[in-house]
C-alpha positions as CSV (number, residue, x, y, z in Angstrom):
1,X,-39.4,67.1,45.6
2,X,-35.8,66.2,46.5
3,X,-35.3,64.7,49.9
4,X,-31.9,64.7,51.5
5,X,-30.3,65.4,54.8
6,X,-28.0,68.4,55.4
7,X,-25.0,68.6,57.6
8,X,-23.7,72.1,58.3
9,X,-20.6,73.6,59.9
10,X,-21.2,75.5,63.1
11,X,-17.8,77.0,63.4
12,X,-16.2,77.5,60.0
13,X,-19.0,78.1,57.5
14,X,-17.7,81.4,56.5
15,X,-19.4,83.0,53.5
16,X,-17.6,81.7,50.4
17,X,-18.9,83.3,47.7
18,X,-18.1,80.0,45.2
19,X,-14.8,67.1,8.5
20,X,-12.8,64.2,8.8
21,X,-9.5,65.9,8.8
22,X,-6.4,64.6,10.5
23,X,-6.0,67.9,12.4
24,X,-5.6,71.5,11.6
25,X,-2.6,72.5,9.5
26,X,-1.5,75.4,7.5
27,X,-3.6,75.7,4.4
28,X,-4.6,78.5,2.2
29,X,-7.6,80.5,3.5
30,X,-10.8,80.3,1.6
31,X,-12.4,83.5,0.2
32,X,-14.7,85.4,2.6
33,X,-18.3,84.3,2.5
34,X,-21.3,86.5,2.9
35,X,-22.8,86.4,6.4
36,X,-26.2,84.9,7.0
37,X,-29.0,87.4,7.3
38,X,-31.4,86.6,10.2
39,X,-34.9,85.7,9.0
40,X,-38.2,86.5,10.5
41,X,-39.7,84.3,13.1
42,X,-41.3,81.1,11.7
43,X,-39.3,80.9,8.5
44,X,-37.1,77.9,7.9
45,X,-33.3,78.2,8.2
46,X,-31.4,74.9,7.7
47,X,-34.1,73.0,9.5
48,X,-34.6,75.6,12.3
49,X,-37.7,76.6,14.1
50,X,-38.3,79.8,16.1
51,X,-36.5,80.1,19.4
52,X,-39.1,80.8,22.0
53,X,-37.9,82.3,25.3
54,X,-40.1,83.2,28.2
55,X,-43.3,81.9,26.7
56,X,-45.0,81.1,29.9
57,X,-44.1,80.7,33.6
58,X,-44.4,77.7,35.8
59,X,-44.4,77.4,39.5
60,X,-41.5,75.7,41.2
61,X,-43.2,72.4,40.9
62,X,-42.8,72.5,37.2
63,X,-46.4,73.1,36.2
64,X,-49.5,75.3,36.9
65,X,-49.4,78.8,38.3
66,X,-46.4,80.5,39.8
67,X,-45.7,80.3,43.5
68,X,-43.1,80.1,46.2
69,X,-40.6,77.3,46.2
70,X,-40.9,74.3,48.5
71,X,-37.9,73.3,50.4
72,X,-36.6,69.8,50.9
73,X,-36.7,68.0,54.2
74,X,-33.3,68.6,56.0
75,X,-31.8,67.9,59.4
76,X,-28.8,69.8,60.8
77,X,-25.8,67.8,61.9
78,X,-22.5,69.0,63.4
79,X,-19.5,69.3,61.1
80,X,-15.8,69.6,61.6
81,X,-13.9,72.6,63.0
82,X,-12.5,75.4,61.0
83,X,-8.8,75.3,60.1
84,X,-6.8,78.3,61.1
85,X,-5.6,80.9,58.6
86,X,-7.3,82.6,55.7
87,X,-7.1,82.9,52.0
88,X,-3.9,84.1,50.5
89,X,-3.4,87.3,48.4
90,X,-3.0,87.3,44.7
91,X,0.5,88.7,44.5
92,X,3.5,86.9,43.0
93,X,4.1,83.4,44.2
94,X,6.1,83.0,47.4
95,X,7.8,79.6,47.8
96,X,8.1,80.0,51.5
97,X,4.3,80.5,51.9
98,X,3.3,77.5,49.7
99,X,3.0,73.8,50.7
100,X,5.7,71.6,49.4
101,X,4.8,70.5,45.9
102,X,4.4,66.8,45.1
103,X,6.0,65.5,41.8
104,X,4.4,67.3,38.9
105,X,2.3,65.0,36.7
106,X,1.8,65.2,32.9
107,X,-1.6,66.3,31.6
108,X,-4.4,63.9,32.6
109,X,-5.7,61.8,29.6
110,X,-8.6,63.4,27.7
111,X,-11.7,61.3,27.3
112,X,-12.7,60.3,23.8
113,X,-15.8,62.5,23.9
114,X,-15.5,65.9,25.6
115,X,-17.2,66.4,29.0
116,X,-19.3,69.2,27.5
117,X,-21.4,66.6,25.8
118,X,-23.7,66.0,28.7
119,X,-26.2,63.2,28.7
120,X,-28.9,63.1,31.3
121,X,-28.7,59.3,31.4
122,X,-25.1,59.4,32.4
123,X,-25.9,61.5,35.4
124,X,-28.6,59.1,36.7
125,X,-28.2,56.9,39.7
126,X,-26.1,53.8,39.3
127,X,-23.2,55.4,37.3
128,X,-19.9,54.1,38.6
129,X,-17.5,56.7,40.0
130,X,-15.2,58.3,37.4
131,X,-11.5,57.4,37.4
132,X,-10.2,60.6,35.8
133,X,-11.2,64.0,37.2
134,X,-12.1,67.0,35.0
135,X,-9.1,68.6,33.4
136,X,-9.5,72.2,34.8
137,X,-12.3,74.4,36.2
138,X,-12.1,78.2,35.8
139,X,-13.3,80.8,38.2
140,X,-16.2,83.0,37.1
141,X,-13.9,86.0,36.4
142,X,-11.1,83.7,35.1
143,X,-8.6,85.0,37.7
144,X,-8.1,81.4,39.0
145,X,-8.4,77.9,37.9
146,X,-8.3,74.6,39.8
147,X,-7.9,70.9,39.1
148,X,-7.1,67.5,40.7
149,X,-3.7,66.3,39.5
150,X,-1.9,63.0,40.1
151,X,1.1,62.9,42.5
152,X,2.3,59.7,40.9
153,X,0.9,59.5,37.3
154,X,2.6,56.2,36.6
155,X,0.8,54.3,39.4
156,X,-2.1,52.0,38.6
157,X,-4.2,53.8,41.2
158,X,-2.8,57.4,41.3
159,X,-3.1,59.6,44.3
160,X,-4.8,62.9,43.5
161,X,-4.3,66.3,45.1
162,X,-5.9,69.7,44.4
163,X,-3.9,72.4,42.5
164,X,-4.8,76.0,42.1
165,X,-3.7,78.1,39.1
166,X,-3.3,81.8,39.3
167,X,-4.0,83.1,35.8
168,X,-2.5,86.3,34.4
169,X,0.6,87.5,32.4
170,X,2.8,85.0,34.4
171,X,0.5,82.1,35.4
172,X,1.7,79.8,38.2
173,X,0.3,76.8,40.1
174,X,0.1,76.3,43.9
175,X,-0.4,72.7,45.1
176,X,-3.0,72.2,47.9
177,X,-2.3,68.8,49.3
178,X,-3.8,67.6,52.6
179,X,-3.0,64.7,54.9
180,X,-4.4,62.1,52.5
181,X,-5.0,62.0,48.8
182,X,-8.3,62.8,47.2
183,X,-10.5,60.5,45.2
184,X,-10.8,60.9,41.4
185,X,-14.5,61.5,41.7
186,X,-14.1,64.6,43.8
187,X,-14.7,68.0,42.3
188,X,-12.8,71.3,42.7
189,X,-14.2,74.8,41.9
190,X,-12.1,78.0,42.4
191,X,-13.6,81.1,43.9
192,X,-12.7,84.6,42.8
193,X,-10.8,85.3,46.1
194,X,-8.4,82.4,45.5
195,X,-10.0,79.8,47.7
196,X,-10.9,76.4,46.2
197,X,-14.1,74.6,47.0
198,X,-13.7,70.8,47.1
199,X,-16.6,68.3,47.0
200,X,-15.9,64.9,48.3
201,X,-18.0,61.8,48.5
202,X,-17.8,60.1,52.0
203,X,-20.0,57.0,52.2
204,X,-23.6,58.3,51.5
205,X,-22.7,62.0,52.0
206,X,-21.2,64.8,49.9
207,X,-19.0,67.0,52.0
208,X,-17.8,70.6,51.1
209,X,-14.7,72.5,52.2
210,X,-12.8,75.5,51.2
211,X,-9.0,75.1,50.7
212,X,-6.3,77.7,50.6
213,X,-2.5,77.8,51.0
214,X,-1.3,78.8,54.5
215,X,2.4,78.7,55.2
216,X,3.9,75.3,54.5
217,X,0.5,73.5,54.6
218,X,-3.0,73.8,53.3
219,X,-5.9,75.4,55.3
220,X,-9.3,73.9,55.2
221,X,-12.7,75.4,56.2
222,X,-15.5,72.8,56.4
223,X,-18.8,74.0,55.1
224,X,-21.0,71.0,55.8
225,X,-22.4,68.1,53.9
226,X,-25.5,66.9,52.0
227,X,-26.7,63.3,52.6
228,X,-27.9,62.2,49.1
229,X,-26.9,59.6,46.5
230,X,-25.9,61.9,43.6
231,X,-24.8,65.5,43.3
232,X,-23.5,67.6,40.5
233,X,-21.7,71.0,41.0
234,X,-23.0,73.7,38.6
235,X,-20.6,76.1,36.8
236,X,-19.4,79.0,38.9
237,X,-22.1,81.7,39.2
238,X,-21.3,85.2,38.1
239,X,-20.6,86.6,41.6
240,X,-17.6,84.3,41.8
241,X,-18.0,83.8,45.5
242,X,-20.7,81.1,45.8
243,X,-21.4,77.7,44.4
244,X,-24.5,75.7,43.5
245,X,-25.3,72.0,43.0
246,X,-28.0,69.8,41.6
247,X,-29.4,67.0,43.7
248,X,-31.7,64.6,41.7
249,X,-34.7,63.1,43.3
250,X,-37.4,60.6,42.2
251,X,-39.6,63.2,40.5
252,X,-37.7,66.5,40.9
253,X,-34.2,68.0,41.1
254,X,-33.1,70.2,44.0
255,X,-30.9,73.3,43.5
256,X,-28.7,73.8,46.6
257,X,-26.4,76.7,47.5
258,X,-23.4,74.7,48.8
259,X,-20.9,77.6,49.3
260,X,-21.7,81.3,50.0
261,X,-24.5,80.8,52.5
262,X,-24.3,81.9,56.2
263,X,-25.0,78.5,57.7
264,X,-23.7,75.8,55.3
265,X,-25.6,74.1,52.4
266,X,-29.0,75.8,51.8
267,X,-31.9,74.5,49.7
268,X,-32.9,77.1,47.1
269,X,-35.4,75.4,44.7
270,X,-37.0,72.2,43.5
271,X,-37.5,71.8,39.8
272,X,-39.9,69.1,38.6
273,X,-38.2,66.4,36.5
274,X,-34.7,65.3,36.0
275,X,-32.3,68.3,35.3
276,X,-28.8,68.4,34.0
277,X,-26.5,70.9,32.3
278,X,-26.4,74.4,33.8
279,X,-25.7,77.9,32.4
280,X,-26.2,81.3,33.9
281,X,-28.3,83.7,31.9
282,X,-27.6,87.0,33.7
283,X,-24.8,88.8,35.5
284,X,-26.7,88.7,38.9
285,X,-26.8,84.9,39.2
286,X,-30.6,84.9,39.4
287,X,-31.6,83.1,36.2
288,X,-30.2,79.5,35.8
289,X,-30.8,77.5,32.6
290,X,-31.2,73.8,33.0
291,X,-31.9,70.9,30.6
292,X,-35.0,69.2,32.0
293,X,-36.9,66.0,31.3
294,X,-40.3,65.8,33.0
295,X,-41.1,63.0,35.4
296,X,-43.3,61.2,32.8
297,X,-40.6,61.1,30.2
298,X,-40.6,62.9,26.9
299,X,-38.1,65.2,25.2
300,X,-35.4,67.2,27.1
301,X,-36.1,70.9,27.0
302,X,-34.0,73.8,28.3
303,X,-35.8,75.9,30.9
304,X,-34.9,79.0,32.9
305,X,-35.2,78.8,36.7
306,X,-35.6,82.0,38.7
307,X,-33.7,81.4,42.0
308,X,-35.0,84.5,43.6
309,X,-38.6,83.4,43.1
310,X,-38.4,80.0,44.7
311,X,-37.4,78.2,41.5
312,X,-40.1,79.6,39.2
313,X,-39.7,77.8,35.8
314,X,-40.0,79.4,32.4
315,X,-39.6,77.5,29.1
316,X,-36.4,78.6,27.3
317,X,-36.1,76.4,24.2
318,X,-39.1,75.1,22.2
319,X,-37.6,74.3,18.8
320,X,-39.9,71.4,17.9
321,X,-42.5,69.6,20.0
322,X,-40.6,66.3,20.2
323,X,-37.0,67.5,19.9
324,X,-34.3,67.4,22.6
325,X,-33.2,71.0,23.0
326,X,-30.2,71.5,25.3
327,X,-28.4,74.7,26.1
328,X,-24.6,74.3,26.1
329,X,-23.4,77.9,26.6
330,X,-24.9,81.3,27.2
331,X,-23.4,84.8,27.2
332,X,-25.2,87.3,29.5
333,X,-23.8,90.4,27.7
334,X,-24.9,89.6,24.2
335,X,-27.6,87.1,24.8
336,X,-25.9,84.5,22.5
337,X,-27.0,80.9,23.1
338,X,-25.2,77.8,21.9
339,X,-27.6,75.0,21.5
340,X,-27.6,71.3,20.7
341,X,-30.8,69.9,19.3
342,X,-32.1,67.0,17.2
343,X,-34.8,69.1,15.6
344,X,-33.1,69.0,12.2
345,X,-33.4,65.2,12.3
346,X,-30.2,64.4,14.2
347,X,-28.1,66.2,16.9
348,X,-26.8,69.5,15.5
349,X,-25.0,72.5,17.1
350,X,-26.9,75.7,16.6
351,X,-27.2,79.2,17.9
352,X,-29.9,81.6,18.9
353,X,-30.4,84.8,20.8
354,X,-32.0,85.1,24.3
355,X,-35.4,86.8,24.1
356,X,-35.5,86.8,20.3
357,X,-38.2,85.4,18.0
358,X,-35.7,84.7,15.2
359,X,-35.1,81.1,14.3
360,X,-32.4,79.0,15.7
361,X,-29.7,78.5,13.1
362,X,-27.7,75.3,12.5
363,X,-24.7,76.3,10.3
364,X,-23.1,73.6,8.2
365,X,-19.6,74.7,9.3
366,X,-20.6,73.6,12.9
367,X,-21.4,70.1,11.6
368,X,-18.1,68.6,10.2
369,X,-18.3,64.9,9.4
370,X,-16.9,62.5,12.0
371,X,-15.9,65.3,14.3
372,X,-17.4,66.1,17.7
373,X,-17.9,69.8,18.2
374,X,-18.3,71.3,21.7
375,X,-18.4,75.0,22.4
376,X,-16.1,76.0,25.3
377,X,-16.1,79.8,25.5
378,X,-17.9,82.9,24.2
379,X,-16.3,86.4,23.9
380,X,-17.9,88.6,26.6
381,X,-18.6,92.3,26.5
382,X,-20.4,92.4,23.1
383,X,-23.5,94.2,24.3
384,X,-26.5,93.5,22.1
385,X,-24.2,92.2,19.3
386,X,-24.5,88.4,19.5
387,X,-23.5,87.9,15.8
388,X,-20.1,89.5,16.5
389,X,-19.2,87.3,19.5
390,X,-16.1,85.1,18.9
391,X,-16.8,81.5,19.9
392,X,-14.2,78.9,20.7
393,X,-15.0,75.3,20.1
394,X,-13.3,72.0,20.9
395,X,-13.0,69.7,18.0
396,X,-12.4,65.9,18.5
397,X,-11.7,63.8,15.5
398,X,-9.6,60.7,14.5
399,X,-6.5,62.9,14.5
400,X,-7.0,64.2,18.1
401,X,-8.3,67.4,19.5
402,X,-7.9,71.0,18.2
403,X,-9.6,74.3,18.4
404,X,-12.2,75.9,16.2
405,X,-12.8,79.7,16.1
406,X,-16.1,81.0,14.7
407,X,-18.5,84.0,14.7
408,X,-22.2,83.7,14.1
409,X,-22.0,86.5,11.6
410,X,-19.6,84.4,9.4
411,X,-20.2,81.2,7.6
412,X,-16.9,79.5,8.2
413,X,-14.9,78.1,11.0
414,X,-11.2,78.8,11.5
415,X,-9.1,75.8,12.6
416,X,-6.2,76.3,15.0
417,X,-3.8,73.6,16.3
418,X,-4.1,73.4,20.1
419,X,-0.9,74.0,22.2
420,X,1.0,70.9,23.2
421,X,-0.4,69.7,26.5
422,X,-3.7,71.6,26.2
423,X,-6.1,70.8,29.0
424,X,-8.7,70.0,26.3
425,X,-12.0,71.8,26.8
426,X,-10.6,74.6,29.0
427,X,-10.4,78.1,27.7
428,X,-11.8,81.7,28.0
429,X,-12.0,84.9,26.1
430,X,-11.1,88.4,27.1
431,X,-13.4,91.3,26.1
432,X,-10.9,92.4,23.5
433,X,-11.1,89.1,21.7
434,X,-8.1,87.2,23.0
435,X,-8.6,83.5,23.6
436,X,-6.6,81.9,26.5
437,X,-5.9,78.1,26.4
438,X,-4.4,76.6,29.5
439,X,-1.9,73.8,29.0
440,X,0.5,71.7,31.1
441,X,3.5,69.7,29.8
442,X,6.9,68.5,31.2
443,X,9.0,71.6,32.0
444,X,5.9,73.9,31.8
445,X,3.4,72.6,34.3
446,X,1.3,75.8,34.2
447,X,1.0,77.8,31.0
448,X,-1.6,79.7,29.0
449,X,-1.4,80.0,25.2
450,X,-3.2,83.0,23.6
451,X,-4.7,83.5,20.2
452,X,-6.7,86.4,18.7
453,X,-10.2,86.2,17.5
454,X,-10.3,85.5,13.7
455,X,-10.9,88.2,11.1
456,X,-10.0,86.9,7.7
457,X,-6.3,86.3,8.6
458,X,-5.2,83.2,10.4
459,X,-4.8,83.8,14.2
460,X,-1.4,83.8,15.8
461,X,-0.7,81.7,18.9
462,X,1.6,82.9,21.7
463,X,2.1,81.7,25.3
464,X,2.7,83.0,28.8
465,X,4.2,81.4,31.8
466,X,6.5,78.7,30.3
467,X,9.5,78.0,28.2
468,X,9.3,76.0,25.0
469,X,10.3,72.4,25.0
470,X,13.1,71.2,22.8
471,X,11.3,68.1,21.7
472,X,9.6,68.2,18.3
473,X,5.9,68.7,18.4
474,X,3.6,65.9,17.0
475,X,1.7,66.7,13.8
476,X,-1.3,68.8,14.3
477,X,-0.1,70.1,17.7
478,X,1.5,73.6,18.1
479,X,4.4,73.9,20.5
480,X,4.1,76.8,22.9
481,X,6.7,79.5,22.3
482,X,7.7,82.7,24.0
483,X,5.4,85.7,23.5
484,X,5.6,87.3,20.1
485,X,7.5,84.5,18.3
486,X,6.7,81.9,15.7
487,X,3.2,82.8,14.6
488,X,1.1,79.8,13.6
489,X,-1.1,79.5,10.6
490,X,-4.6,78.1,10.9
491,X,-7.0,76.9,8.3
492,X,-10.5,77.7,7.4
493,X,-13.4,75.5,6.3
494,X,-16.3,77.0,4.5
495,X,-19.7,76.5,5.9
């Protein structure tokens, strides 16, 4: 059971609802390949074993019969006062209603391995604070995004401030600076109403506030704090107006509602073992998938946690008895699951379907040599058609980072050069099959490049919200251009 103290706001806790290739280049497309045909459960498929979902239920303690969840010990402490004002509307940007913008920085450096490659050991206690914040966090409905950006990128110890992006046909950014800079190990998470949740570490506490532009300054609504050593924000839940966090303990991991509750942070469930990752399995925000290692050790297995039943746990991935089976992405509409497992003998990226007894597949095209592959987005709205979902992947190799486009029904990956200044790892699909890739560069601090889901032709890349730079683009990087101009050619690799 996770033990931590809770500090709540008594005046302002309003409900927040929170291939080793140098890089892709124009090449001749390969001939279409025949799509893989799903096999019956139990048959082999490139080293795969059946995906078992919902085999048996556990209680919130992680074993035995089901039962109500057990809350963590908590003590209420006073928090700060509420700042005046309220969230802004989502109309066109008004310079008179925005805080003065600090100097615009270039894109933060991208780590050698993408943040999506989560390692439970890296989240354990004793890890030093990070020095570079995440590149960008998207709201649940993709209407907003937020990040920490450096006011003076050339400084040895840059000062960070929050920035909110409004996404749409003409994206724009609104800085949200306060009286003092933020630490690089703070987190920001945009809500669907335009407010931005910020988590800060202050001594042995993690504090939570909502930020929003108000006239020439930034408004802040304190939500309270949790007194604990480590805390990890989960991806935005489907409602877009709340936020959850994981708090690891000695033998269990607590799930906390940190924004969206009536009285500040609220304990929701305890899950036995060390949990990491996080993906939502339904549109209601009830079923949360976590990667769990039991207290006694052993393999990491993805489990489903029912937040409305006190944290009742159900096994989600059981590919092999001793394999580490992690869930990277899940699409609630189609049931498509993107999985990383060492069941084939080493870590491989595979896919399965929620609730299906068909085997997990590990296509060769998702395993290029000397390239790290991380899924970043799945096309929504493909009801009961997981094989037709377009999937965007981040590819990191010796030549840099670029984008892979793939469908489970196909046996090849399309390679597309990323826009210059891409916030690597950030992107989202529309229901119609348009991929949006946020980027920032000198002269275009807030832009979104778009590309269509692949058929057999190479996709075309266009941009919104920025003018092209006159400087030549480096090899393997596509320069953003005005909408409808200069189509880019991608390449395909057979799988």
